[in-house]
C-alpha positions in Angstrom: 52.6 72.3 1.7 51.7 68.7 1.0 52.1 69.3 -2.7 55.6 70.7 -2.2 56.6 67.7 -0.1 55.2 65.3 -2.7 57.0 67.3 -5.5 60.4 67.0 -3.7 59.9 63.4 -2.9 58.9 62.7 -6.5 62.1 64.0 -8.0 64.6 61.5 -9.3 67.5 60.6 -7.0 70.1 62.3 -9.2 68.1 65.6 -9.4 67.7 65.6 -5.6 71.4 65.0 -5.2 72.5 67.7 -7.6 70.0 70.2 -6.0 71.2 69.4 -2.5 74.8 69.4 -3.5 74.7 72.9 -5.1 71.9 74.4 -3.0 72.1 72.8 0.4 69.1 74.7 1.8 66.8 72.4 -0.2 66.8 69.8 2.6 65.8 72.4 5.2 63.1 73.8 3.1 61.8 70.2 2.7 62.0 69.7 6.5 60.0 72.9 7.0 57.4 72.0 4.5 57.1 68.5 5.9 56.6 69.9 9.5 54.0 72.4 8.3 52.1 69.7 6.5 52.1 67.5 9.6 51.3 70.5 12.0 54.5 69.6 14.0 55.2 72.8 15.9 58.6 71.5 17.3 59.7 70.6 13.8 58.6 74.0 12.4 60.6 75.8 15.1 63.7 73.6 14.6 63.6 74.0 10.9 63.4 77.8 11.1 66.2 77.9 13.6 68.4 75.7 11.3 67.7 77.9 8.3 68.4 81.1 10.2 71.5 79.9 12.1 73.1 78.2 9.2 72.5 74.8 10.6 71.6 73.5 7.2 75.3 72.9 6.7 75.4 70.4 9.6 72.7 68.2 8.1 73.8 68.8 4.5 76.3 65.9 4.5 73.7 63.6 6.0 71.2 64.6 3.4 73.6 63.8 0.6 74.3 60.4 2.2 70.6 59.6 2.6 69.9 60.6 -1.0 72.7 58.4 -2.3 71.4 55.5 -0.3 67.9 56.1 -1.7 66.3 56.9 1.6 64.1 59.8 2.7 65.7 63.0 4.0 65.9 62.6 7.8 63.7 64.7 10.0 61.7 64.4 13.2 58.0 63.6 12.8 
């Protein structure tokens, strides 16, 4: 999972923005992979709930803003 997190973090800003704009679940998959890599049980459960319940739409706009500002996608650690 650490490789997936590094791969997503290593993408250029424009690629992250376009992927997140057209495929909003990318941010939640990143959150899930990051929580698994850090063995954060609360983060894993919340990420799965967000994916299942469609909560990715709620954080989608925040993800786009953070990407445009050049910051990391927000998630609990």
